[in-house]
C-alpha positions as CSV (number, residue, x, y, z in Angstrom):
1,M,84.8,100.2,151.3
2,G,84.0,103.9,151.1
3,E,84.6,106.6,153.6
4,P,82.6,106.8,156.7
5,Q,79.2,108.6,156.3
6,E,80.3,111.5,158.6
7,E,83.3,112.2,156.4
8,N,81.1,112.1,153.2
9,D,78.7,114.5,154.9
10,L,81.6,116.8,155.7
11,F,82.7,116.6,152.0
12,F,79.2,117.6,151.0
13,V,79.1,120.7,153.3
14,C,82.6,121.8,152.1
15,S,81.5,121.4,148.4
16,G,78.2,123.2,149.1
17,I,80.0,126.1,150.7
18,E,82.3,126.3,147.7
19,Y,79.3,126.2,145.4
20,I,77.5,129.0,147.2
21,S,80.8,131.0,147.3
22,R,81.2,130.7,143.5
23,K,77.5,131.3,142.8
24,T,77.4,134.5,144.8
25,K,81.0,135.6,144.2
26,N,81.8,135.8,148.0
27,T,84.7,134.5,150.0
28,K,84.3,131.4,152.0
29,K,84.7,133.5,155.1
30,I,81.7,135.6,154.2
31,I,79.6,132.5,153.3
32,I,80.6,131.0,156.7
33,E,79.5,134.2,158.5
34,K,76.3,134.5,156.6
35,L,75.3,130.8,157.0
36,G,76.3,130.8,160.7
37,K,77.1,127.7,162.7
38,E,73.5,126.5,163.0
39,N,72.8,126.4,159.3
40,I,76.2,124.8,158.6
41,K,75.3,122.2,161.2
42,K,71.9,121.7,159.5
43,I,73.5,121.1,156.1
44,Y,75.8,118.6,157.7
45,E,73.1,116.8,159.5
46,L,70.9,116.6,156.4
47,A,73.8,116.1,153.9
48,E,72.8,112.6,152.9
49,I,69.3,114.0,151.9
50,Y,70.6,117.2,150.3
51,H,73.2,115.2,148.4
52,S,70.4,113.6,146.4
53,E,68.9,116.9,145.5
54,N,69.9,119.4,142.9
55,I,72.8,121.4,144.3
56,D,71.4,124.6,142.8
57,K,68.2,124.1,144.7
58,V,70.0,123.5,148.0
59,A,72.3,126.5,147.4
60,D,69.4,128.8,146.5
61,E,67.5,127.7,149.7
62,F,70.4,128.8,151.9
63,I,71.3,131.9,149.8
64,E,67.7,133.1,150.3
65,K,67.3,132.0,153.9
66,C,70.6,133.7,154.9
67,D,70.2,136.7,152.7
68,I,73.5,136.2,150.9
69,V,73.9,138.9,148.3
70,N,76.3,138.8,145.4
71,G,79.8,140.0,145.9
72,E,82.8,140.6,143.7
73,Y,85.1,137.8,144.6
74,D,85.2,135.8,141.4
75,I,87.9,133.1,141.7
76,T,87.3,131.7,138.2
77,E,87.4,135.0,136.2
78,N,91.2,135.3,135.9
79,C,92.1,131.6,135.9
80,K,94.4,130.7,133.1
81,Y,94.0,127.0,133.5
82,R,91.2,124.5,134.1
83,V,89.0,125.5,137.0
84,P,88.6,122.7,139.5
85,T,85.0,121.7,140.2
86,F,83.4,122.7,143.4
87,W,83.4,119.0,144.3
88,E,87.2,118.8,143.7
89,I,87.8,121.8,146.0
90,G,85.3,120.4,148.5
91,K,87.5,117.3,148.7
92,V,90.6,119.5,149.3
93,Y,88.8,121.3,152.2
94,Q,87.5,118.0,153.6
95,R,91.0,116.5,153.7
96,L,92.4,119.6,155.4
97,I,89.7,119.6,158.0
98,L,90.2,115.9,158.8
99,K,93.9,116.5,159.2
100,V,93.4,119.5,161.5
101,N,90.9,117.6,163.7
102,N,89.5,114.2,162.9
103,N,87.0,114.1,165.7
104,K,83.6,113.9,164.1
105,N,82.1,115.8,167.1
106,D,84.3,118.8,166.1
107,Y,83.8,118.8,162.3
108,I,81.6,121.9,162.2
109,E,83.8,124.0,164.5
110,T,86.9,122.9,162.6
111,L,85.3,123.6,159.2
112,I,84.4,127.1,160.4
113,N,88.0,127.7,161.5
114,V,89.6,126.3,158.5
115,L,87.3,127.8,155.8
116,S,87.7,131.2,157.5
117,S,91.5,131.0,157.6
118,W,94.3,132.6,155.5
119,I,95.0,129.4,153.6
120,I,91.7,129.4,151.7
121,E,92.7,132.4,149.7
122,K,95.9,130.5,148.6
123,I,93.8,127.5,147.7
124,D,91.4,129.7,145.8
125,D,94.3,130.9,143.5
126,Y,93.8,128.4,140.7
127,N,96.8,129.9,138.9
128,S,99.0,128.5,141.6
129,S,99.6,124.9,142.5
130,M,98.2,125.1,146.0
131,Y,94.9,123.4,145.5
132,Y,96.4,120.2,144.0
133,E,99.3,120.0,146.4
134,N,99.8,117.0,148.6
135,P,97.3,117.1,151.5
136,D,100.1,116.8,154.1
137,Y,101.8,119.8,152.6
138,I,98.6,121.9,152.7
139,Y,98.2,120.8,156.3
140,E,101.7,121.8,157.3
141,C,101.3,125.2,155.6
142,Y,98.1,125.7,157.6
143,I,99.7,124.8,160.9
144,E,102.8,126.9,160.2
145,G,100.6,129.9,159.1
146,K,102.5,130.4,155.9
147,I,103.4,128.8,152.6
148,L,106.5,126.6,153.2
C-alpha cells in the first residue's frame, strides 16, 4: 500500500518548489515568499491534478502569476557529482516536514517553516552528503539548529 494521499500531495508541493527554485535560480526561501501561503495551499489542494500535468507548465503558471524573476542561486553549477532530481530532493523535504510535524492540518505551515530554514542551504550543497543522510539525522540537525 502506498503513502496517504495527503503525504503524496505534500511531496508534490515540495518537489514543485524545488523545481521552481532551480528553474529560476532562487533560494527556496525566496520561492516560498514569492508564492505565499495561499498559492502554496492551492498547489497542495490541487496536487493530484497538477501531478498529472507537465511540471514545466505548472511551474511556469506560478512563476508568472507570482512574478518570480530569475536570480543567481544556481545549486547545480558547481556540483562535482550527480545532481539529485527535483523529485529526489522533494522526497527529502517531505520526510523532514513529516518528522517535524505529521499533522496534515499543519503541512503548509510546517513546509513554509522548514523550507525557509537554515538546513535547506545545507541540503542544497550537493557536494556534501547532507541530502542523502538518514532522515532521522537530518531531523535531529534541524531540531538542534546545527550539523551534528
